[in-house]
Each structure stands twice: as C-alpha cells, then as structure tokens.
C-alpha positions as CSV (number, residue, x, y, z in Angstrom):
1,M,0.2,-0.6,0.0
2,K,2.0,2.9,-0.7
3,T,1.4,5.6,1.5
4,L,1.2,9.9,0.5
5,Q,4.6,10.9,-1.3
6,H,5.3,14.8,-0.4
7,Y,3.5,15.8,1.4
8,V,2.4,20.4,1.4
9,P,0.5,21.1,4.8
10,P,-2.5,23.1,4.0
11,S,-1.9,26.7,4.9
12,P,-2.9,28.7,8.2
13,Q,-5.4,31.1,5.6
14,A,-6.2,28.0,3.9
15,L,-7.1,26.4,7.1
16,R,-9.2,29.8,8.1
17,S,-11.4,29.4,4.9
18,L,-12.5,26.2,5.9
19,Q,-12.9,27.5,9.4
20,D,-15.2,30.4,8.7
21,A,-16.8,28.4,5.3
22,L,-18.2,25.9,8.6
23,G,-18.7,28.8,10.5
24,Y,-17.3,26.7,13.5
25,S,-15.8,27.6,16.9
26,N,-11.6,26.8,17.5
27,A,-13.4,24.3,19.8
28,Q,-15.4,22.4,17.0
29,M,-12.1,22.7,15.2
30,A,-10.1,20.9,17.0
31,Q,-13.1,18.2,17.8
32,L,-13.4,17.9,13.5
33,A,-9.1,17.2,14.0
34,G,-9.3,15.3,16.5
35,L,-7.0,17.5,18.2
36,D,-7.6,18.1,22.8
37,D,-8.7,22.0,23.1
38,A,-9.8,25.2,20.8
39,A,-6.0,26.3,21.6
40,D,-4.2,22.9,20.2
41,W,-6.5,24.5,16.4
42,S,-5.9,27.9,17.3
43,A,-1.7,26.9,16.6
44,F,-2.3,26.2,12.7
45,T,-4.3,29.0,12.1
46,A,-2.5,31.8,14.2
47,Q,0.2,34.1,12.3
48,P,3.1,35.0,12.9
49,T,4.0,30.9,14.0
50,P,1.3,28.6,12.8
51,H,2.2,24.6,13.2
52,R,1.7,22.6,10.9
53,L,-0.8,20.6,10.1
54,G,0.0,16.6,9.3
55,R,-1.2,13.9,7.5
56,Q,-2.4,12.6,10.2
57,R,-4.7,15.1,11.5
58,L,-5.8,16.6,8.2
59,F,-6.4,12.5,6.6
60,Y,-9.2,12.3,9.8
61,L,-10.0,15.7,9.4
62,A,-11.0,15.1,5.8
63,A,-13.0,11.5,6.8
64,R,-15.0,13.7,8.2
65,L,-15.5,15.9,6.4
66,A,-16.5,13.5,3.8
67,L,-18.2,10.5,5.7
68,E,-21.6,10.4,6.6
69,P,-22.1,9.1,10.7
70,A,-23.1,5.3,9.6
71,Q,-19.4,5.6,7.2
72,W,-18.3,7.6,10.5
73,R,-19.4,4.9,12.5
74,M,-18.1,2.1,11.2
75,V,-14.7,3.3,10.8
76,L,-14.8,3.9,14.9
77,A,-15.9,0.4,15.1
78,R,-13.1,-0.9,12.6
79,M,-11.1,0.5,15.2
80,R,-11.9,-1.3,18.5
81,T,-12.1,-4.4,15.8
82,I,-8.7,-3.6,15.6
83,G,-7.5,-3.1,19.5
84,A,-8.3,0.3,20.0
85,R,-10.5,1.8,23.3
86,F,-11.3,5.4,23.7
87,N,-14.8,7.1,24.4
88,D,-16.9,9.3,21.9
89,H,-20.2,10.8,21.0
90,D,-22.8,10.8,18.9
91,D,-22.4,13.6,17.6
92,A,-22.9,13.3,13.5
93,P,-20.2,15.0,11.1
94,P,-20.4,18.3,9.9
95,P,-21.6,18.4,6.2
96,P,-19.5,17.7,3.6
97,L,-18.3,21.0,1.5
98,S,-19.4,21.0,-2.2
99,G,-16.4,20.3,-4.9
100,A,-13.2,19.4,-4.4
101,G,-11.2,22.7,-4.1
102,R,-10.6,25.2,-1.8
103,P,-13.8,27.1,-0.1
104,R,-15.0,29.4,-1.7
105,P,-14.6,33.4,-0.7
106,L,-17.1,34.2,1.2
107,A,-20.1,36.3,-0.2
108,G,-22.6,38.8,0.7
109,H,-20.0,40.1,4.1
110,A,-19.2,43.7,3.9
111,A,-15.8,45.2,4.3
112,M,-14.4,45.7,7.3
113,R,-12.4,48.8,7.9
114,E,-10.4,50.7,11.0
115,T,-7.7,52.6,11.8
116,K,-4.7,51.7,13.8
117,L,-1.6,53.6,14.4
118,G,-2.4,56.1,12.0
119,M,-3.1,53.1,9.0
120,T,-6.3,52.6,7.9
121,L,-6.5,49.2,7.7
122,V,-8.9,47.0,5.2
123,S,-10.8,44.0,4.5
124,L,-13.0,43.6,1.4
125,G,-14.3,40.3,2.3
126,G,-15.1,41.3,6.2
127,A,-12.7,38.4,7.5
128,F,-11.9,38.0,10.6
129,H,-8.2,36.4,10.4
130,E,-7.5,39.0,7.4
131,M,-7.6,41.7,9.8
132,E,-6.0,40.2,12.4
133,Q,-2.6,39.8,10.1
134,L,-3.2,43.6,9.3
135,R,-3.5,44.7,12.9
136,E,-0.1,42.4,13.9
137,F,1.4,44.5,10.6
138,A,0.5,47.9,11.9
139,H,1.8,46.6,15.1
140,F,5.2,45.2,13.6
141,A,5.8,49.1,11.2
142,D,5.5,50.9,14.0
143,D,7.7,48.7,16.4
144,Y,10.3,49.2,13.1
145,G,9.0,52.9,13.3
146,V,7.8,53.1,9.8
147,S,4.3,53.0,10.9
148,Q,4.5,57.1,8.9
149,F,4.8,55.6,5.3
150,V,2.1,53.2,5.3
151,A,-1.5,54.9,4.1
152,S,-3.2,51.5,3.6
153,A,-3.1,48.2,3.8
154,S,-6.0,46.1,1.8
155,Y,-7.1,42.8,2.0
156,D,-8.7,41.6,-1.3
157,S,-10.3,39.0,0.0
158,G,-10.8,37.3,-3.1
159,A,-7.6,37.0,-3.8
160,D,-6.2,36.6,-0.8
161,T,-3.3,39.3,-1.5
162,C,-2.9,42.3,0.8
163,R,-1.6,45.6,-1.0
164,F,-0.1,48.4,0.6
165,T,-0.8,51.8,-0.2
166,L,2.5,53.9,0.8
167,K,3.0,57.9,1.2
168,D,5.2,60.5,2.1
169,T,7.3,58.3,-0.6
170,Q,10.4,61.1,-1.0
171,H,11.0,61.3,2.7
172,L,11.2,57.4,2.2
173,T,15.2,55.6,2.0
174,P,15.5,52.1,1.2
175,V,16.3,51.0,4.8
176,Q,13.0,52.1,5.8
177,K,10.8,50.2,3.1
178,D,12.9,46.7,3.9
179,R,11.7,47.4,7.7
180,I,7.9,47.4,5.2
181,F,8.3,45.0,3.8
182,E,9.6,42.9,7.2
183,A,6.5,44.2,9.0
184,A,4.6,42.2,6.1
185,A,6.7,39.4,5.9
186,K,6.3,38.0,9.3
187,T,2.0,38.8,9.5
188,I,0.6,38.8,5.9
189,A,-0.1,35.9,4.6
190,Q,0.0,36.2,1.3
191,F,1.3,40.1,-0.3
192,E,2.3,42.2,-2.9
193,F,5.6,44.0,-2.6
194,E,6.4,46.5,-5.6
195,G,5.1,44.3,-7.6
196,R,6.1,40.8,-6.7
197,I,4.0,38.5,-4.6
198,Y,5.0,37.1,-1.4
199,H,4.2,34.3,1.3
200,G,4.5,35.7,5.0
201,G,5.2,34.4,8.3
202,L,7.1,31.7,9.6
203,P,8.3,28.6,8.6
204,T,6.0,26.0,9.4
205,E,6.7,23.3,12.6
206,P,6.1,19.5,13.4
207,D,3.0,18.5,14.8
C-alpha cells in the first residue's frame, strides 16, 4: 500500500478559510481534527507562528467531512476491532463541502475597516483573520518606526492578497522600505510588494 508522498500541509489561511466556510469555533475545529482543545487548533491558524497540520490529522479531519455518519461509525467500530479503546460521542460530522477544491470566498460580507497607529486597515471580504493579520502588521510597522509611511493595508479577500499604499515616499529610504517589507513578511499570509507576490509568516513546525 502506497502512502502519501511529498505531502505539503494546508496553509494557515486555507485552514482559516475552511473554518469560515463551516462556521465553526476553534473548539469545534479542534474536535473535527481530533485535537485535545481549542488552543491546539488555533496553533495551526495563528500568525506568525503556525504549526504544521500533519497528514494524519488532516486525514482524520477530511474523513469527518467526507463520510456519512453511518460510515464514520463503521470506521470507529473497525478501530475497536483492531484493539483500540476510546470514548466517543454521537455528534454527527458537519456536512461535506461541495467541490474538490478550497472553500469559496465568503459572499455577502461587508468590508471591515479600521484605523490603527495612523494606518487604514481594510478587509474587503470582512474576514476576521485578515483583520488580525493587518493589526499585527500595523504593530510591527510601528515597532520598526515606519508606520508613518503606510497610508493603508488592504486585503483583497477574493485574491487572498494584501496590498499596501505608501505615503511620503520622497522621504522613504531603502532601509525603511525594507522594514515595511519585513513587517509584512512577519504577519501577512500573502501580500504584494513592488509588483511581486510574497508569502509571509514563519516556517511551519511538525505537530
């Protein structure tokens, strides 16, 4: 039997999109993935230090989404015939998502906008996790002493990409521009900077 080869885990943003599509809390997502508590799930979606969702955890989560309740009970029963002992509940798994790809962007959500440390932060799709990333970016930019050069940071939710509008660029030095980039790289999952697309956050860690 062949095992999965060259496995690449879902990004934190993809896991947050799944959570948004299901409308689940962290505690419910932790249960869906077979984790101990909500804090464990948030470690896989947090920026800038997400953990890697291993293939076994993802397989468990996908099975809960794909299988009918009766099929899921058969899997649990087979685990017991192999020799496992555990307690389980009769809660039905969530309905399977339609389509084989990633969840569709949320529709019908109003844009979220706020001003923080002199910067306008916008999530066009009104996504909470995007606003969290933008707030973290604002803090890092301020810590690096470059917040005065950022007019706005706007997340295009449909493209999953954040774009920045800079100001007072005639006084912006190359070093300061690098600091803006560093702030984005530490906090934003995907962003455009000087015409190129970058992926931010720290490397994932094994679970």
